[in-house]
C-alpha positions in Angstrom: -24.5 -35.0 -20.1 -21.0 -35.1 -21.6 -18.6 -32.2 -22.0 -15.5 -31.5 -24.0 -12.2 -31.2 -22.0 -8.5 -31.6 -22.5 -6.4 -34.4 -21.0 -2.8 -33.3 -20.3 -0.4 -36.2 -20.1 3.2 -35.7 -18.9 5.7 -38.5 -19.1 9.0 -37.9 -17.4 11.3 -39.3 -14.7 10.1 -39.4 -11.1 12.8 -36.9 -10.0 10.9 -34.2 -11.9 7.4 -35.2 -10.5 7.2 -32.6 -7.8 8.1 -29.7 -10.2 5.4 -30.9 -12.7 2.8 -31.2 -10.0 3.7 -27.7 -8.7 3.0 -26.2 -12.1 -0.2 -28.1 -12.5 -1.5 -26.8 -9.1 -0.3 -23.3 -9.7 -2.2 -23.2 -13.0 -5.5 -24.3 -11.3 -5.6 -28.1 -11.8 -8.1 -29.6 -9.3 -6.3 -32.9 -9.1 -4.0 -35.3 -11.0 -3.3 -39.0 -11.4 0.2 -40.6 -11.4 1.1 -43.9 -13.1 4.5 -45.6 -12.9 5.9 -47.0 -16.1 8.8 -48.2 -18.0 10.2 -48.0 -21.6 13.2 -47.2 -23.7 14.1 -43.8 -25.1 17.1 -41.7 -26.1 18.2 -41.1 -22.5 18.2 -44.8 -21.4 16.2 -47.9 -20.7 13.6 -47.7 -17.9 12.5 -51.0 -16.4 8.9 -51.3 -15.1 7.9 -53.4 -12.2 11.5 -53.8 -10.9 13.2 -52.2 -8.0 15.4 -49.5 -9.3 18.8 -48.7 -7.9 17.9 -45.0 -8.5 14.2 -44.8 -7.9 14.2 -41.1 -9.1 14.9 -42.2 -12.6 11.8 -44.4 -12.9 9.2 -43.2 -15.5 6.0 -41.6 -14.3 3.0 -40.5 -16.3 1.1 -37.6 -14.7 -2.4 -36.9 -16.1 -4.8 -34.0 -15.4 -8.0 -33.0 -17.1 -9.0 -29.4 -17.6 -12.2 -27.9 -19.2 -10.6 -24.9 -20.9 -8.3 -25.8 -23.9 -6.5 -22.5 -23.6 -5.6 -23.3 -20.0 -4.3 -26.7 -21.2 -2.2 -25.0 -23.8 -0.8 -22.7 -21.2 0.0 -25.5 -18.8 1.7 -27.5 -21.6 3.8 -24.6 -22.7 4.8 -23.7 -19.1 5.8 -27.4 -18.4 8.0 -27.6 -21.5 9.6 -24.2 -20.9 10.1 -24.5 -17.1 10.4 -28.2 -16.3 11.4 -30.2 -19.4 13.4 -28.1 -21.8 16.6 -30.0 -21.4 15.2 -33.0 -19.5 13.6 -36.3 -20.5 9.9 -35.7 -20.9 6.9 -35.5 -23.2 3.8 -33.5 -22.8 0.7 -34.3 -24.9 -2.8 -32.9 -25.1 -5.9 -34.9 -26.1 -9.5 -33.8 -26.5 -11.7 -36.0 -24.3 -15.4 -36.3 -23.5 -16.1 -36.2 -19.7 -19.1 -36.5 -17.4 -19.4 -34.6 -14.2 -17.7 -31.5 -15.4 -17.9 -30.0 -11.9 -15.0 -32.3 -11.0 -12.7 -30.4 -13.4 
């Protein structure tokens, strides 16, 4: 049986990864997934798949799924206020259908 849930996606630089994960876990996330990436934005160009002189500035995408949309809103707000206010980063929320709701 499928259930509605919210996918929280956080794109930021690797240097902020631990702070983001700390907030996710404090807010009750049961797990997360991290993807490395690249791209271009107002701060600078990020190469994907190349060894970076400053590994901390590589782009990461951290994703977590939560069942309660209000919890997701709270997590997103806290991330923006505490971790990403003046730093490069984007937080997005998407409604998703999931199976095995007990995992989340």
